[in-house]
Biopython code that builds the backbone (N, CA, C, O; Angstrom):
import numpy as np
from Bio.PDB.StructureBuilder import StructureBuilder

atoms = [
    (1, "PRO", "N", (139.788, 98.781, 76.163)),
    (1, "PRO", "CA", (138.991, 100.285, 76.627)),
    (1, "PRO", "C", (138.513, 100.069, 77.936)),
    (1, "PRO", "O", (138.656, 98.935, 78.393)),
    (2, "PRO", "N", (138.055, 100.803, 78.524)),
    (2, "PRO", "CA", (137.329, 100.638, 79.882)),
    (2, "PRO", "C", (136.145, 100.462, 79.199)),
    (2, "PRO", "O", (136.025, 100.850, 78.038)),
    (3, "TRP", "N", (135.091, 99.813, 79.917)),
    (3, "TRP", "CA", (133.602, 99.601, 79.586)),
    (3, "TRP", "C", (132.532, 100.513, 80.550)),
    (3, "TRP", "O", (132.657, 100.861, 81.724)),
    (4, "ASN", "N", (131.805, 100.675, 79.910)),
    (4, "ASN", "CA", (130.681, 101.697, 80.577)),
    (4, "ASN", "C", (129.595, 100.617, 81.019)),
    (4, "ASN", "O", (129.814, 99.477, 80.609)),
    (5, "LEU", "N", (128.573, 100.791, 81.715)),
    (5, "LEU", "CA", (127.020, 99.772, 81.974)),
    (5, "LEU", "C", (126.609, 100.941, 82.523)),
    (5, "LEU", "O", (127.122, 101.504, 83.490)),
    (6, "THR", "N", (125.004, 101.547, 81.435)),
    (6, "THR", "CA", (124.468, 102.003, 82.167)),
    (6, "THR", "C", (123.312, 101.530, 81.880)),
    (6, "THR", "O", (122.987, 101.062, 80.788)),
    (7, "VAL", "N", (122.485, 101.651, 83.061)),
    (7, "VAL", "CA", (120.486, 101.158, 83.850)),
    (7, "VAL", "C", (120.097, 101.984, 83.511)),
    (7, "VAL", "O", (120.578, 103.102, 83.698)),
    (8, "SER", "N", (118.944, 101.699, 82.803)),
    (8, "SER", "CA", (117.965, 102.421, 82.433)),
    (8, "SER", "C", (116.997, 102.234, 83.339)),
    (8, "SER", "O", (116.618, 101.098, 83.626)),
    (9, "PRO", "N", (116.306, 103.710, 84.087)),
    (9, "PRO", "CA", (115.182, 103.115, 85.002)),
    (9, "PRO", "C", (114.110, 103.138, 84.360)),
    (9, "PRO", "O", (113.123, 102.898, 85.055)),
    (10, "ALA", "N", (113.876, 103.381, 83.047)),
    (10, "ALA", "CA", (113.231, 102.483, 82.361)),
    (10, "ALA", "C", (112.859, 101.304, 82.590)),
    (10, "ALA", "O", (111.845, 101.048, 83.239)),
    (11, "THR", "N", (113.466, 100.617, 82.194)),
    (11, "THR", "CA", (114.218, 98.528, 82.739)),
    (11, "THR", "C", (114.032, 98.607, 84.127)),
    (11, "THR", "O", (113.620, 97.504, 84.486)),
    (12, "ILE", "N", (114.131, 99.358, 85.076)),
    (12, "ILE", "CA", (114.394, 98.526, 85.902)),
    (12, "ILE", "C", (112.962, 98.859, 86.521)),
    (12, "ILE", "O", (112.306, 99.857, 86.223)),
    (13, "SER", "N", (112.596, 97.920, 87.382)),
    (13, "SER", "CA", (111.209, 98.582, 88.403)),
    (13, "SER", "C", (111.551, 98.868, 89.793)),
    (13, "SER", "O", (112.651, 98.685, 90.314)),
    (14, "ALA", "N", (110.420, 99.369, 90.382)),
    (14, "ALA", "CA", (110.658, 99.682, 91.905)),
    (14, "ALA", "C", (110.912, 98.775, 92.804)),
    (14, "ALA", "O", (110.687, 97.573, 92.661)),
    (15, "GLY", "N", (111.468, 99.385, 93.931)),
    (15, "GLY", "CA", (111.942, 98.680, 95.119)),
    (15, "GLY", "C", (113.652, 98.141, 94.804)),
    (15, "GLY", "O", (114.187, 98.335, 93.712)),
    (16, "ASN", "N", (114.192, 97.608, 95.703)),
    (16, "ASN", "CA", (115.469, 97.372, 95.951)),
    (16, "ASN", "C", (116.100, 96.308, 94.867)),
    (16, "ASN", "O", (115.473, 95.288, 94.580)),
    (17, "HIS", "N", (117.305, 96.589, 94.316)),
    (17, "HIS", "CA", (118.012, 95.782, 93.981)),
    (17, "HIS", "C", (119.142, 95.797, 94.004)),
    (17, "HIS", "O", (119.738, 96.667, 94.638)),
    (18, "THR", "N", (119.876, 94.691, 93.214)),
    (18, "THR", "CA", (121.634, 94.237, 93.545)),
    (18, "THR", "C", (122.017, 94.111, 92.268)),
    (18, "THR", "O", (121.442, 93.240, 91.615)),
    (19, "LEU", "N", (123.180, 95.023, 91.527)),
    (19, "LEU", "CA", (123.499, 94.775, 90.709)),
    (19, "LEU", "C", (125.378, 94.518, 91.098)),
    (19, "LEU", "O", (126.225, 95.306, 91.518)),
    (20, "LYS", "N", (125.452, 93.000, 90.704)),
    (20, "LYS", "CA", (126.818, 92.645, 91.108)),
    (20, "LYS", "C", (127.293, 92.623, 89.339)),
    (20, "LYS", "O", (126.533, 92.463, 88.384)),
    (21, "VAL", "N", (129.025, 92.874, 89.310)),
    (21, "VAL", "CA", (129.967, 92.944, 88.407)),
    (21, "VAL", "C", (131.148, 91.992, 88.475)),
    (21, "VAL", "O", (132.197, 92.162, 89.096)),
    (22, "GLN", "N", (130.821, 91.059, 87.796)),
    (22, "GLN", "CA", (132.636, 90.701, 87.879)),
    (22, "GLN", "C", (133.445, 90.547, 86.496)),
    (22, "GLN", "O", (133.021, 89.982, 85.488)),
    (23, "ILE", "N", (134.745, 91.191, 86.663)),
    (23, "ILE", "CA", (135.260, 91.079, 85.641)),
    (23, "ILE", "C", (136.773, 90.294, 85.596)),
    (23, "ILE", "O", (137.827, 90.578, 86.165)),
    (24, "ARG", "N", (136.440, 89.252, 84.730)),
    (24, "ARG", "CA", (137.678, 88.128, 84.537)),
    (24, "ARG", "C", (138.527, 88.762, 83.840)),
    (24, "ARG", "O", (137.960, 89.240, 82.857)),
    (25, "TYR", "N", (139.980, 89.082, 83.876)),
    (25, "TYR", "CA", (140.680, 89.377, 82.617)),
    (25, "TYR", "C", (141.828, 88.166, 82.219)),
    (25, "TYR", "O", (141.955, 87.085, 82.794)),
    (26, "THR", "N", (142.614, 88.675, 81.071)),
    (26, "THR", "CA", (142.949, 87.173, 80.197)),
    (26, "THR", "C", (144.392, 87.098, 81.704)),
    (26, "THR", "O", (144.780, 85.968, 82.002)),
    (27, "ASP", "N", (144.652, 87.613, 82.028)),
    (27, "ASP", "CA", (145.973, 87.156, 82.922)),
    (27, "ASP", "C", (145.064, 86.087, 84.125)),
    (27, "ASP", "O", (145.550, 85.011, 84.472)),
    (28, "GLY", "N", (144.014, 86.472, 84.543)),
    (28, "GLY", "CA", (143.582, 85.614, 85.561)),
    (28, "GLY", "C", (143.409, 86.514, 86.325)),
    (28, "GLY", "O", (143.275, 86.014, 87.442)),
    (29, "GLN", "N", (143.343, 87.440, 86.363)),
    (29, "GLN", "CA", (143.073, 88.300, 87.683)),
    (29, "GLN", "C", (141.677, 88.542, 87.599)),
    (29, "GLN", "O", (141.238, 88.432, 86.455)),
    (30, "GLN", "N", (140.953, 88.803, 88.369)),
    (30, "GLN", "CA", (139.125, 89.447, 88.756)),
    (30, "GLN", "C", (138.894, 90.797, 89.554)),
    (30, "GLN", "O", (139.704, 91.384, 90.271)),
    (31, "ALA", "N", (138.413, 90.924, 89.443)),
    (31, "ALA", "CA", (137.912, 92.158, 90.349)),
    (31, "ALA", "C", (136.160, 92.163, 90.327)),
    (31, "ALA", "O", (135.729, 91.657, 89.291)),
    (32, "SER", "N", (135.516, 92.453, 90.903)),
    (32, "SER", "CA", (134.067, 92.635, 91.256)),
    (32, "SER", "C", (133.838, 93.659, 92.640)),
    (32, "SER", "O", (134.467, 93.854, 93.680)),
    (33, "ILE", "N", (132.491, 94.225, 91.993)),
    (33, "ILE", "CA", (131.714, 94.899, 92.706)),
    (33, "ILE", "C", (130.263, 94.591, 93.327)),
    (33, "ILE", "O", (129.530, 93.689, 92.921)),
    (34, "ILE", "N", (130.098, 95.078, 93.903)),
    (34, "ILE", "CA", (128.173, 94.424, 94.116)),
    (34, "ILE", "C", (127.795, 96.283, 94.587)),
    (34, "ILE", "O", (128.386, 96.889, 95.482)),
    (35, "VAL", "N", (126.735, 96.836, 93.744)),
    (35, "VAL", "CA", (126.020, 97.915, 94.125)),
    (35, "VAL", "C", (124.669, 97.747, 93.963)),
    (35, "VAL", "O", (124.022, 97.513, 92.942)),
    (36, "GLU", "N", (124.212, 97.948, 95.493)),
    (36, "GLU", "CA", (122.752, 97.975, 95.807)),
    (36, "GLU", "C", (122.155, 99.396, 95.706)),
    (36, "GLU", "O", (122.822, 100.313, 96.185)),
    (37, "PHE", "N", (121.233, 99.608, 95.260)),
    (37, "PHE", "CA", (120.856, 100.730, 94.852)),
    (37, "PHE", "C", (118.898, 100.539, 94.632)),
    (37, "PHE", "O", (118.387, 99.419, 94.624)),
    (38, "LEU", "N", (118.224, 101.581, 94.504)),
    (38, "LEU", "CA", (116.692, 101.622, 94.687)),
    (38, "LEU", "C", (116.454, 102.119, 92.968)),
    (38, "LEU", "O", (117.078, 102.979, 92.347)),
    (39, "GLY", "N", (115.381, 101.279, 92.520)),
    (39, "GLY", "CA", (114.803, 101.399, 91.633)),
    (39, "GLY", "C", (113.964, 102.608, 91.675)),
    (39, "GLY", "O", (113.798, 103.338, 92.652)),
    (40, "PRO", "N", (113.403, 102.745, 90.383)),
    (40, "PRO", "CA", (112.848, 104.397, 90.598)),
    (40, "PRO", "C", (111.592, 104.401, 91.111)),
    (40, "PRO", "O", (110.881, 103.577, 90.536)),
    (41, "PRO", "N", (110.805, 105.266, 92.333)),
    (41, "PRO", "CA", (109.646, 105.515, 93.355)),
    (41, "PRO", "C", (108.598, 104.860, 92.163)),
    (41, "PRO", "O", (108.619, 104.852, 90.932)),
    (42, "SER", "N", (107.670, 104.315, 93.209)),
    (42, "SER", "CA", (106.555, 104.429, 92.420)),
    (42, "SER", "C", (105.479, 104.444, 93.728)),
    (42, "SER", "O", (105.638, 104.418, 94.948)),
    (43, "TRP", "N", (104.350, 104.499, 92.870)),
    (43, "TRP", "CA", (103.260, 105.187, 93.541)),
    (43, "TRP", "C", (102.833, 104.253, 94.953)),
    (43, "TRP", "O", (102.619, 104.812, 96.028)),
    (44, "ALA", "N", (102.756, 102.950, 94.801)),
    (44, "ALA", "CA", (102.551, 102.263, 95.803)),
    (44, "ALA", "C", (103.098, 102.232, 97.027)),
    (44, "ALA", "O", (102.630, 102.384, 98.156)),
    (45, "GLN", "N", (104.213, 102.000, 96.590)),
    (45, "GLN", "CA", (105.858, 101.852, 97.413)),
    (45, "GLN", "C", (106.462, 103.273, 98.125)),
    (45, "GLN", "O", (107.124, 103.293, 99.162)),
    (46, "ASP", "N", (106.104, 104.358, 97.380)),
    (46, "ASP", "CA", (107.074, 105.679, 98.151)),
    (46, "ASP", "C", (105.874, 106.743, 98.067)),
    (46, "ASP", "O", (105.493, 107.382, 99.048)),
    (47, "ILE", "N", (105.219, 106.882, 96.536)),
    (47, "ILE", "CA", (103.951, 108.053, 97.100)),
    (47, "ILE", "C", (102.914, 108.225, 97.690)),
    (47, "ILE", "O", (102.587, 109.253, 98.284)),
    (48, "ASP", "N", (102.260, 107.170, 97.576)),
    (48, "ASP", "CA", (101.269, 106.883, 98.878)),
    (48, "ASP", "C", (101.200, 107.114, 100.063)),
    (48, "ASP", "O", (100.365, 107.765, 100.691)),
    (49, "PRO", "N", (102.498, 106.329, 100.540)),
    (49, "PRO", "CA", (102.350, 106.342, 101.996)),
    (49, "PRO", "C", (102.640, 107.636, 102.471)),
    (49, "PRO", "O", (102.394, 107.944, 103.637)),
    (50, "LEU", "N", (103.370, 108.776, 101.300)),
    (50, "LEU", "CA", (103.711, 109.896, 101.492)),
    (50, "LEU", "C", (102.914, 110.936, 101.760)),
    (50, "LEU", "O", (102.779, 111.941, 102.457)),
    (51, "GLN", "N", (102.217, 109.963, 100.515)),
    (51, "GLN", "CA", (100.319, 111.278, 100.885)),
    (51, "GLN", "C", (99.636, 110.856, 101.670)),
    (51, "GLN", "O", (99.356, 111.717, 102.504)),
    (52, "GLU", "N", (99.077, 109.678, 101.904)),
    (52, "GLU", "CA", (98.604, 109.582, 103.733)),
    (52, "GLU", "C", (99.328, 109.872, 104.432)),
    (52, "GLU", "O", (98.565, 110.031, 105.385)),
    (53, "ALA", "N", (100.700, 110.208, 104.980)),
    (53, "ALA", "CA", (101.272, 111.032, 106.125)),
    (53, "ALA", "C", (101.063, 112.370, 106.093)),
    (53, "ALA", "O", (100.992, 112.904, 107.200)),
    (54, "HIS", "N", (100.927, 113.162, 105.009)),
    (54, "HIS", "CA", (101.611, 114.227, 104.913)),
    (54, "HIS", "C", (100.116, 114.878, 104.014)),
    (54, "HIS", "O", (99.688, 115.994, 104.308)),
    (55, "CYS", "N", (99.648, 114.286, 103.260)),
    (55, "CYS", "CA", (98.209, 115.154, 103.045)),
    (55, "CYS", "C", (96.648, 114.644, 102.966)),
    (55, "CYS", "O", (95.651, 115.356, 102.850)),
    (56, "ALA", "N", (96.703, 113.478, 103.042)),
    (56, "ALA", "CA", (95.188, 112.842, 102.818)),
    (56, "ALA", "C", (94.440, 113.396, 104.256)),
    (56, "ALA", "O", (93.463, 112.741, 104.618)),
    (57, "ARG", "N", (94.814, 114.469, 105.026)),
    (57, "ARG", "CA", (93.614, 114.742, 106.438)),
    (57, "ARG", "C", (93.349, 116.054, 105.764)),
    (57, "ARG", "O", (92.563, 116.825, 106.313)),
    (58, "CYS", "N", (93.924, 116.395, 104.621)),
    (58, "CYS", "CA", (93.115, 117.542, 103.797)),
    (58, "CYS", "C", (92.575, 117.376, 102.395)),
    (58, "CYS", "O", (91.593, 117.961, 101.937)),
    (59, "HIS", "N", (93.347, 116.503, 101.775)),
    (59, "HIS", "CA", (93.282, 115.878, 100.466)),
    (59, "HIS", "C", (92.335, 115.027, 100.229)),
    (59, "HIS", "O", (91.728, 114.939, 99.161)),
    (60, "GLY", "N", (92.084, 114.068, 101.627)),
    (60, "GLY", "CA", (91.667, 112.801, 100.890)),
    (60, "GLY", "C", (89.941, 112.784, 101.281)),
    (60, "GLY", "O", (89.180, 113.654, 100.859)),
    (61, "GLN", "N", (89.567, 111.815, 102.019)),
    (61, "GLN", "CA", (87.864, 111.464, 102.176)),
    (61, "GLN", "C", (87.601, 112.456, 103.242)),
    (61, "GLN", "O", (88.338, 112.476, 104.228)),
    (62, "GLY", "N", (86.672, 113.231, 103.134)),
    (62, "GLY", "CA", (86.222, 114.048, 104.443)),
    (62, "GLY", "C", (87.202, 115.061, 104.607)),
    (62, "GLY", "O", (87.171, 115.378, 105.796)),
    (63, "GLY", "N", (88.145, 115.792, 103.939)),
    (63, "GLY", "CA", (88.979, 116.163, 103.895)),
    (63, "GLY", "C", (88.561, 117.952, 103.475)),
    (63, "GLY", "O", (87.521, 117.907, 102.819)),
    (64, "SER", "N", (88.853, 118.876, 103.581)),
    (64, "SER", "CA", (88.487, 120.281, 103.481)),
    (64, "SER", "C", (88.968, 120.842, 101.823)),
    (64, "SER", "O", (88.434, 121.740, 101.172)),
    (65, "ALA", "N", (89.980, 120.099, 101.492)),
    (65, "ALA", "CA", (90.534, 120.590, 100.513)),
    (65, "ALA", "C", (90.100, 119.610, 98.787)),
    (65, "ALA", "O", (89.306, 118.677, 98.907)),
    (66, "HIS", "N", (90.519, 119.837, 97.717)),
    (66, "HIS", "CA", (89.810, 118.708, 96.615)),
    (66, "HIS", "C", (91.396, 117.151, 97.041)),
    (66, "HIS", "O", (92.531, 116.858, 97.417)),
    (67, "LEU", "N", (89.726, 116.666, 96.406)),
    (67, "LEU", "CA", (90.916, 115.127, 96.769)),
    (67, "LEU", "C", (91.907, 115.131, 95.831)),
    (67, "LEU", "O", (91.808, 115.671, 94.729)),
    (68, "LEU", "N", (93.100, 114.394, 96.343)),
    (68, "LEU", "CA", (94.297, 113.969, 95.384)),
    (68, "LEU", "C", (94.575, 112.523, 96.938)),
    (68, "LEU", "O", (94.915, 112.626, 98.117)),
    (69, "ILE", "N", (94.273, 111.583, 96.223)),
    (69, "ILE", "CA", (93.968, 110.388, 97.065)),
    (69, "ILE", "C", (94.565, 109.311, 96.055)),
    (69, "ILE", "O", (94.783, 108.176, 96.479)),
    (70, "ASP", "N", (94.781, 109.573, 94.991)),
    (70, "ASP", "CA", (95.217, 108.075, 94.318)),
    (70, "ASP", "C", (95.916, 108.883, 92.691)),
    (70, "ASP", "O", (95.605, 109.876, 92.034)),
    (71, "ALA", "N", (96.920, 107.860, 92.581)),
    (71, "ALA", "CA", (97.876, 108.220, 91.395)),
    (71, "ALA", "C", (97.333, 109.311, 90.254)),
    (71, "ALA", "O", (97.764, 110.452, 90.086)),
    (72, "ALA", "N", (96.262, 108.639, 89.515)),
    (72, "ALA", "CA", (96.052, 109.509, 88.424)),
    (72, "ALA", "C", (95.562, 111.081, 88.949)),
    (72, "ALA", "O", (95.781, 112.055, 88.229)),
    (73, "SER", "N", (94.786, 111.235, 90.460)),
    (73, "SER", "CA", (95.081, 112.852, 90.447)),
    (73, "SER", "C", (95.935, 113.529, 90.488)),
    (73, "SER", "O", (96.103, 114.668, 90.052)),
    (74, "TRP", "N", (96.889, 112.488, 91.327)),
    (74, "TRP", "CA", (98.712, 113.019, 91.433)),
    (74, "TRP", "C", (98.880, 113.756, 89.864)),
    (74, "TRP", "O", (99.122, 114.882, 89.428)),
    (75, "GLN", "N", (98.603, 112.417, 89.325)),
    (75, "GLN", "CA", (99.909, 112.945, 87.797)),
    (75, "GLN", "C", (98.771, 114.267, 87.538)),
    (75, "GLN", "O", (99.360, 115.338, 87.687)),
    (76, "LEU", "N", (97.388, 114.436, 87.211)),
    (76, "LEU", "CA", (97.097, 115.633, 86.564)),
    (76, "LEU", "C", (97.519, 116.797, 87.364)),
    (76, "LEU", "O", (97.810, 117.877, 86.849)),
    (77, "GLU", "N", (97.547, 116.580, 88.547)),
    (77, "GLU", "CA", (97.994, 117.513, 89.512)),
    (77, "GLU", "C", (99.826, 117.864, 89.871)),
    (77, "GLU", "O", (100.214, 118.532, 90.830)),
    (78, "ILE", "N", (100.511, 117.365, 89.068)),
    (78, "ILE", "CA", (101.755, 117.247, 89.397)),
    (78, "ILE", "C", (102.450, 118.307, 89.580)),
    (78, "ILE", "O", (103.124, 118.445, 90.602)),
    (79, "ALA", "N", (102.400, 119.200, 88.644)),
    (79, "ALA", "CA", (103.622, 120.524, 88.887)),
    (79, "ALA", "C", (102.796, 121.160, 89.982)),
    (79, "ALA", "O", (103.564, 121.621, 90.826)),
    (80, "ALA", "N", (101.683, 121.339, 90.260)),
    (80, "ALA", "CA", (101.145, 121.970, 91.217)),
    (80, "ALA", "C", (101.946, 121.627, 92.187)),
    (80, "ALA", "O", (102.712, 122.454, 92.682)),
    (81, "VAL", "N", (101.874, 120.038, 92.704)),
    (81, "VAL", "CA", (102.450, 119.686, 93.828)),
    (81, "VAL", "C", (103.412, 119.908, 94.503)),
    (81, "VAL", "O", (103.711, 120.232, 95.652)),
    (82, "ILE", "N", (103.983, 119.597, 93.272)),
    (82, "ILE", "CA", (105.933, 119.793, 93.145)),
    (82, "ILE", "C", (106.034, 121.403, 93.560)),
    (82, "ILE", "O", (106.967, 121.813, 94.250)),
    (83, "ASP", "N", (105.043, 122.215, 93.099)),
    (83, "ASP", "CA", (105.251, 123.544, 93.061)),
    (83, "ASP", "C", (105.219, 123.884, 95.020)),
    (83, "ASP", "O", (106.132, 124.293, 95.737)),
    (84, "ASP", "N", (103.968, 123.556, 95.330)),
    (84, "ASP", "CA", (103.379, 123.733, 96.584)),
    (84, "ASP", "C", (104.535, 122.974, 97.992)),
    (84, "ASP", "O", (104.912, 123.396, 99.085)),
    (85, "VAL", "N", (104.800, 121.517, 97.099)),
    (85, "VAL", "CA", (106.212, 121.254, 98.483)),
    (85, "VAL", "C", (107.308, 122.079, 98.219)),
    (85, "VAL", "O", (107.526, 122.963, 99.047)),
    (86, "GLU", "N", (108.002, 121.993, 97.309)),
    (86, "GLU", "CA", (109.007, 123.160, 96.997)),
    (86, "GLU", "C", (108.738, 124.151, 98.035)),
    (86, "GLU", "O", (109.248, 124.086, 99.153)),
    (87, "THR", "N", (107.933, 125.070, 97.660)),
    (87, "THR", "CA", (107.513, 126.621, 98.345)),
    (87, "THR", "C", (107.590, 126.396, 99.939)),
    (87, "THR", "O", (107.995, 127.094, 100.869)),
    (88, "GLY", "N", (107.002, 125.067, 99.837)),
    (88, "GLY", "CA", (106.359, 125.139, 101.735)),
    (88, "GLY", "C", (104.939, 125.522, 101.614)),
    (88, "GLY", "O", (104.331, 125.720, 102.666)),
    (89, "ARG", "N", (104.371, 125.644, 100.590)),
    (89, "ARG", "CA", (102.811, 126.060, 100.805)),
    (89, "ARG", "C", (102.139, 125.188, 101.205)),
    (89, "ARG", "O", (101.095, 125.393, 101.824)),
    (90, "MET", "N", (102.707, 123.769, 100.870)),
    (90, "MET", "CA", (101.919, 122.448, 101.470)),
    (90, "MET", "C", (103.086, 121.794, 101.793)),
    (90, "MET", "O", (104.153, 121.931, 101.196)),
    (91, "PRO", "N", (102.727, 120.555, 103.444)),
    (91, "PRO", "CA", (101.770, 120.572, 103.342)),
    (91, "PRO", "C", (100.967, 121.738, 104.381)),
    (91, "PRO", "O", (101.725, 122.181, 105.243)),
    (92, "LEU", "N", (99.891, 122.158, 104.409)),
    (92, "LEU", "CA", (99.181, 123.695, 105.007)),
    (92, "LEU", "C", (99.237, 122.863, 106.541)),
    (92, "LEU", "O", (98.978, 121.710, 106.886)),
    (93, "ASN", "N", (99.748, 124.175, 107.292)),
    (93, "ASN", "CA", (99.480, 123.909, 108.624)),
    (93, "ASN", "C", (100.243, 122.776, 109.412)),
    (93, "ASN", "O", (100.144, 122.444, 110.593)),
    (94, "GLY", "N", (101.185, 122.192, 108.200)),
    (94, "GLY", "CA", (101.890, 120.986, 108.875)),
    (94, "GLY", "C", (103.955, 120.922, 108.758)),
    (94, "GLY", "O", (104.354, 121.970, 108.252)),
    (95, "ARG", "N", (104.712, 120.292, 108.992)),
    (95, "ARG", "CA", (105.811, 120.124, 108.817)),
    (95, "ARG", "C", (106.360, 120.368, 107.396)),
    (95, "ARG", "O", (106.248, 119.279, 106.834)),
    (96, "ARG", "N", (106.701, 120.930, 106.853)),
    (96, "ARG", "CA", (107.635, 121.073, 105.417)),
    (96, "ARG", "C", (108.052, 119.474, 104.922)),
    (96, "ARG", "O", (108.778, 118.749, 105.602)),
    (97, "LEU", "N", (107.715, 119.247, 104.182)),
    (97, "LEU", "CA", (108.705, 118.200, 103.101)),
    (97, "LEU", "C", (110.184, 117.993, 103.304)),
    (97, "LEU", "O", (110.807, 118.913, 102.775)),
    (98, "ASN", "N", (110.820, 117.267, 103.780)),
    (98, "ASN", "CA", (111.989, 117.310, 103.385)),
    (98, "ASN", "C", (112.779, 117.048, 101.789)),
    (98, "ASN", "O", (112.209, 116.291, 101.003)),
    (99, "ALA", "N", (113.917, 117.621, 101.436)),
    (99, "ALA", "CA", (114.656, 117.144, 100.264)),
    (99, "ALA", "C", (114.265, 115.983, 99.652)),
    (99, "ALA", "O", (113.665, 115.989, 98.578)),
    (100, "GLU", "N", (114.584, 114.889, 100.307)),
    (100, "GLU", "CA", (114.605, 113.563, 99.776)),
    (100, "GLU", "C", (112.923, 113.231, 99.774)),
    (100, "GLU", "O", (112.795, 112.092, 99.325)),
    (101, "GLN", "N", (111.734, 113.755, 100.078)),
    (101, "GLN", "CA", (110.418, 113.390, 99.851)),
    (101, "GLN", "C", (110.426, 114.074, 98.659)),
    (101, "GLN", "O", (110.308, 113.427, 97.619)),
    (102, "ILE", "N", (110.541, 115.224, 98.628)),
    (102, "ILE", "CA", (110.193, 116.098, 97.191)),
    (102, "ILE", "C", (111.011, 115.264, 96.396)),
    (102, "ILE", "O", (110.244, 114.823, 95.540)),
    (103, "ASP", "N", (112.211, 114.770, 96.185)),
    (103, "ASP", "CA", (112.679, 113.799, 95.505)),
    (103, "ASP", "C", (112.257, 112.546, 95.324)),
    (103, "ASP", "O", (112.774, 111.737, 94.553)),
    (104, "LEU", "N", (111.518, 112.397, 95.873)),
    (104, "LEU", "CA", (110.860, 110.958, 95.543)),
    (104, "LEU", "C", (109.313, 111.463, 94.678)),
    (104, "LEU", "O", (108.502, 110.749, 94.090)),
    (105, "ILE", "N", (109.316, 112.437, 94.813)),
    (105, "ILE", "CA", (107.903, 113.047, 94.140)),
    (105, "ILE", "C", (108.677, 113.203, 92.837)),
    (105, "ILE", "O", (108.308, 112.573, 91.846)),
    (106, "ARG", "N", (109.616, 113.924, 92.795)),
    (106, "ARG", "CA", (110.147, 114.576, 90.966)),
    (106, "ARG", "C", (110.614, 113.087, 90.334)),
    (106, "ARG", "O", (110.409, 112.885, 89.137)),
    (107, "GLY", "N", (111.120, 112.255, 90.999)),
    (107, "GLY", "CA", (111.734, 110.699, 91.006)),
    (107, "GLY", "C", (110.567, 110.231, 90.471)),
    (107, "GLY", "O", (110.983, 109.885, 89.365)),
    (108, "TRP", "N", (109.101, 109.910, 90.474)),
    (108, "TRP", "CA", (108.183, 109.549, 90.198)),
    (108, "TRP", "C", (107.733, 110.009, 89.108)),
    (108, "TRP", "O", (107.525, 109.268, 88.147)),
    (109, "ARG", "N", (107.481, 111.478, 89.074)),
    (109, "ARG", "CA", (107.324, 112.291, 88.041)),
    (109, "ARG", "C", (108.141, 111.704, 86.956)),
    (109, "ARG", "O", (107.548, 111.173, 86.017)),
    (110, "ASP", "N", (109.501, 111.740, 86.976)),
    (110, "ASP", "CA", (110.421, 111.758, 85.782)),
    (110, "ASP", "C", (110.959, 110.379, 85.432)),
    (110, "ASP", "O", (111.910, 110.147, 84.686)),
    (111, "ALA", "N", (110.057, 109.327, 86.213)),
    (111, "ALA", "CA", (110.289, 108.046, 85.835)),
    (111, "ALA", "C", (108.797, 107.383, 85.019)),
    (111, "ALA", "O", (108.647, 106.327, 84.405)),
    (112, "GLY", "N", (107.901, 108.416, 85.298)),
    (112, "GLY", "CA", (106.775, 107.938, 84.390)),
    (112, "GLY", "C", (105.732, 107.555, 85.077)),
    (112, "GLY", "O", (104.837, 106.781, 84.740)),
    (113, "PHE", "N", (105.891, 108.156, 86.102)),
    (113, "PHE", "CA", (104.583, 107.590, 87.210)),
    (113, "PHE", "C", (104.646, 106.009, 87.579)),
    (113, "PHE", "O", (103.596, 105.399, 87.381)),
    (114, "MET", "N", (105.574, 105.385, 88.010)),
    (114, "MET", "CA", (105.423, 103.970, 87.964)),
    (114, "MET", "C", (104.128, 103.640, 88.864)),
    (114, "MET", "O", (103.907, 104.568, 89.643)),
    (115, "GLU", "N", (103.391, 102.788, 88.954)),
    (115, "GLU", "CA", (102.387, 102.229, 89.781)),
    (115, "GLU", "C", (103.332, 101.904, 91.352)),
    (115, "GLU", "O", (102.763, 101.405, 92.323)),
]
sb = StructureBuilder()
sb.init_structure("model")
sb.init_model(0)
sb.init_chain("A")
sb.init_seg("    ")
for serial, (resi, resn, name, xyz) in enumerate(atoms, 1):
    if name == "N":
        sb.init_residue(resn, " ", resi, " ")
    sb.init_atom(name, np.array(xyz, "f"), 0.0, 1.0, " ", f" {name:<3s}", serial, name[0])
structure = sb.get_structure()
């Protein structure tokens, strides 16, 4: 029967990963594949740099808007953050986040707000 392999994001840490699958058949034949992938987004590696580049001017220390400078504050307001970047309301007077950047924010939320 065919085999299935499921890798759960809850058990994969953030960052680069390599998965190597090697199959040996009873007749001596072999097959293998290497899959490289990124683990779920994390605050330190993915969201904080995005926040620094696009949000800190207004939402950082000394900015004109309420503070959104750490993972805890983002977690409290994640629904509003996602809505604001999806609709283009934020970043204010800045270039809109692209789909990949918005997906990182959603992925961080969906993976349980990894630090």
